[in-house]
N, C-alpha and C positions, 0 to 999 in steps of 0.2 A: 686634767692632772690626776695622776695616780696617787692614792693614799698609801700608807705603809703596808696595809694588808695586801694591796695589789702589786707593790714593788717587790716584796719579799719572794713570792713565787716566780716573778720575772727574773730576778737575781739568780735563783736556783736553776731555772730552766737555761739561762745564758751560760752559767758555769758548766752545767752538765752537757750542754751542746758543744762547748769547746773541748771537753774531754773526749766525748764520743766521736767528734769530728776528727780528732787526732788518730783514732784507732785505725782508720782505712790506710793512710799512708804508712803508718808503723807496721800494720799487718802486711802491706805490700813489700816492705823491706825485709820482713821476716820469711816471706814465702820461698825465698831462695834456699833456705836451710830447713824449712819445716813443711811437711805435707799439709794441704788445705784443711782436711777434715781433722787431723791431729791438732792443727793450729786453732781451729774453731773450739775444740774440746779444751785445750789448755787455756785459752782465753777465758772461758766460762768457769773452769776450775780455779783460775786465778781470781775471778770475780767472786766466787763462793768462799774461797779460802781467805781472801782479804777481808770480806764482810764478816766472816766467822771470827777472825782475829779481832776485828773492831767490836764485835758483839761481846766477846770474852773480856776485852779491855774495859769497856764501858760498864760491864757488870761488877768490876772491881772498884768502881767509884760510885758516888751518889749522883745519878743522873735522872733526867726526866724520863718517865716510863711511858712507852708507847703501848697502844692497844694490841693484844695478842690476836692471832689468827683463830678463827672458829671453823667448825666443820663445813659450814656453808660457803667458806672462802676457798676451800680446797679445789673445787672444779675450776674456778677462775685462775688459781695459781697453776694448776696443771696445764691449762690452755696456754698460759703465758710462757711456761717453761718449754713447751713443745714448739710453739709458733716462733717465739722470739729467742729461745735459748738453743734450739737444735736446728730447725729448718732454715731460719733467716741467716745465722752466721755461716752455715755451710754454703749456702747460695752465694753469700758475699765473698767467701774465700775462693770459690770456684770462679766467680766473676773477675776478682782481682787478678787471677792468673792471665786473663786475656784482655784486661782493660787498664789503660794508664791510670796511675793513682789519682792525678788531678781530676780526670773525667769521672772516675768512681766516686770521688769525694763529693763532686757537685751532684751526681745522680742520686746520692743519698738524701738529697733535699726532697725527692719524690716521696719520702717517708711521711712528710707532713700532709701531702695530698692524700695518700692512703689512709692515714689516721683520721683526718677530717672527714673524708667520705664515709668511712665505717662509723665514725661517731654519729654522723647525721642519719645515715641510712639504717644502721642497726640499733643504735642506742638513743636516737631522737634528741641528740644534743643540738642546741640552737646556734645556727650561724645565719648571716644575712648575705645580701648580694655582694657587698664589699669583699667577704671572705671567698665567695665562689669565683669572683674575678681574679683574685690572687691565686686561687687553686688553678685556674685556667692558664695563667701566665707560667706557673711552675711546671704544669703538664707539658705545655708547648717546649719549654726549656729542656725538660728531661727528654722529649721526643728528639729534639735536635741532637742531644748527646748520644742517643742510641743509633743514629744513622751510621752506617758503615761506608765511608767514602774512599776506601782503599782500592776498590776495584768495582765489580758488578754491584748493582743496587741491592741492598739487603739490610738486615738488622744485625747489629753485633750481638752475638750469643753471650759474650761476657757482659755487655751492658744490660741485656735482658735478665741475666742472673742477678745483677745488682738491684734492678727494679723489682724483681721477685722477692728479694730479700726485704726491700722496703715495704712491700705489701704485707709480708708476714710480721714485720715489726710494727706495722700499723694495727694489725689484729692484736698483737702483744700489748701495745700501748692502750688500747681500748679495754681489754679485759683486766689489765693491771689497774686501770683507773677505777674498776668496780670494787677494788679492795685497798684503794690508796689511803683509806682512813687508818689502816692497820700499820703495824711496825714495818717501815720500808726496809730496814737492815735485814729483818728476818725474811721478808719476801725475796730480797735480792740474794741472800746466801742460799736459801733453799733452791731458788731457781738456778743459780750458778752451779751449785754442786750436782743437782739433778741433770741439768742440761749438759754439763761438762762430762759427767760419768757416762751418760748415754752416748754422746758423740765419741768418747774414747773407746767404748765397747764396739761401736760401729766401725771405727777405724781399724780396731783389731780384727774384726770379722772380715774386713776387706783387705787384710794384710798390708795396711799402710804402715810405713816405717816411722819409728820415733826418731826425734832428732839425735844426732851424734853428739854426745857430750852433755853436760848439765847446764852450761852457760845459756844456750838458746832457750831451754826450758824455763829457767829462772827469769829471763828477759820477757818471755811471753806471759808468764804468770803475773809479773809486775804490771805489764801493759793491761792485762785482763782486769786486775784489781783496781787500777785507776781509771782506765777508759771505759770499762763496762761496769764494775762494781760501784764506784762512787757516782758514776753517771746515772745508774739506775736509781740509787737512793735520791739524788737531786731531782730526777724526773718524777718519781712517785710523790715526793713532797710538793713539787710544783703543781701536779695535777690536783691536789687537794684544794688549791687556791683558784684554779681557773680551768679545770677540765682537761680532757685529753687533746681536743682539737687545737685549743689556744696554746697549750704547753708545747705541743708539736710544732706549731707555728713559730714559736721562739726557737725551737730546736732547728729551724731553717738556718740558723747561723752555723750549725755544725759542718755542712759541706764546705762553706767558705774557709773555716778554720782548718779543715783537712786539706783543702786545695793549697792554702798558703804554706802549710807544713810540707806538702808533697813537692811543691816547686822548689823548696829549700833542699829537701832530701835527695831529689832526683835531678835537679837543675835542668828540667825540660822547659822549653819555651812554650807558652800556652798555644794551643792549636786553634784553627778557625772555629770549630764547633764550640769549644770552650768560650771563645771570646763572643760568639753570637749568643750563647745561652746565658752568660753571666748577667747582662743587663736585664733580661727577662726574670731571672730568679731574684735579683735585687729588688725589682718593681714589685714582684709578688710578695716578698718578704715584708717590704715597706707597707704594703696595703694591709697585710695580716697584722703587723705590729700596731697600726693605728686604729684597729677595730674597736668600736665602743658599743656597749649593749645596755639598754636602759629601758624598763617598762614595768607596768604594774604586774606583780606576781604574788603567788600564794605559797607560803611555807606550810605544808600539811603537818599535822601533829606526828611526831616521830620519837622513837625510843631507840637510841643507838649508842655505840661506843667508839670513841676515838680520842687522840691527844688534842687538848684544847688549851688556848690561852684565854685569860679572863677578858671578856668583851660583852657587847649587848646581848648576844645570844648565849653567852655562858658566864652568868653573873657569879663566878666562883672567886674566892680570895686569892687562890694560887693556881698555877698551871697544873695540869694533871691528866689522867686518862681514867676513864670509867664509864659505865652505862649512865645515861642521863636522858631527860625527857624535854622536848621542845613542844610548846603549845602552837596551835595554828595561828599564823600571822599573815595578813595581807598588807603590802606596802609597795613602794616604788623607790629604786635607787640603782645607780650604776652597779652592775654586778656581772660575774662570770659564773660558769657552771661548777662552782666548788662543791664540796660535800653537802652544803645546805642549799644549793641552787640548781640541782639537777632535775628541774621540772620540765615537763613536756610543754611545747608551744602549739597552740591551735593554728596559728598563722605566723607568718614571718613579721617580726617586729622591726620598727624603725631603729636604725643604728645611730 
């Protein structure tokens, strides 16, 4: 059974996943009136503008203060903005031009495969056999969706573009996890405004046309504020409690939310590839959701800053944010790679 500290990040991840999943069919609907690169730019400008408005609004009230960004966080933030804010959304918009919305929504589930693989290989995040089996199922499902059955044997270029977007979002998820202890609203607004501005400059350099009229621009900005901005904040806060790989696993719900919405918007009957891949993706998600991690581990002494609630590791009277010290502790309990459990594993532990 999950305790409250485990349920809260799951709640955030599921909510963020539903918002992000809705972005693919909504973007598909907007592509008829908005250029793909311009659309990607406006989505992230909406993300940044929405979070900036939230930042200004919260500063006018008495709210819990998050930890601010330090100079050492800036390289991670830059990598996040480039990979997840520029490259990934442009690839997705290009892929959506040649890919049915429902198929693209399910392909976005490959993001959890990319995120988990990068988390394990590059950042030494611990996962076990159960997680790898789930990743295998989702990979096969994604491969089924990429097949082009319209004529000669081949791979759909549009589907591959969506998979490429997932890989760059996987990079984004992992580098963002490195700074997840800091203010997620600040991270999201900087990332959104920087990535959106860069993409808008790129669109101008390529002579891409802006939408005719203000209405489509406002709609795209609102979609960006909700589906990207709010989703980013929820994702970052979720990674605090369970790391990049497991948060991304819960984000496996996103493609199914997007698929459901796309079938409503476009009233297309599910194709054979979608029907074949859906059970595989559901099985993979189910395995990921049931993953359990428990072993003896060591908390090394650390001096760091982040927002905290009073608990056994933070014996303060009130919630807050500030530099604080943790003594070295060795114990065992069910845990996930939150900001206090990102330890390396010498060998695979029993799940």
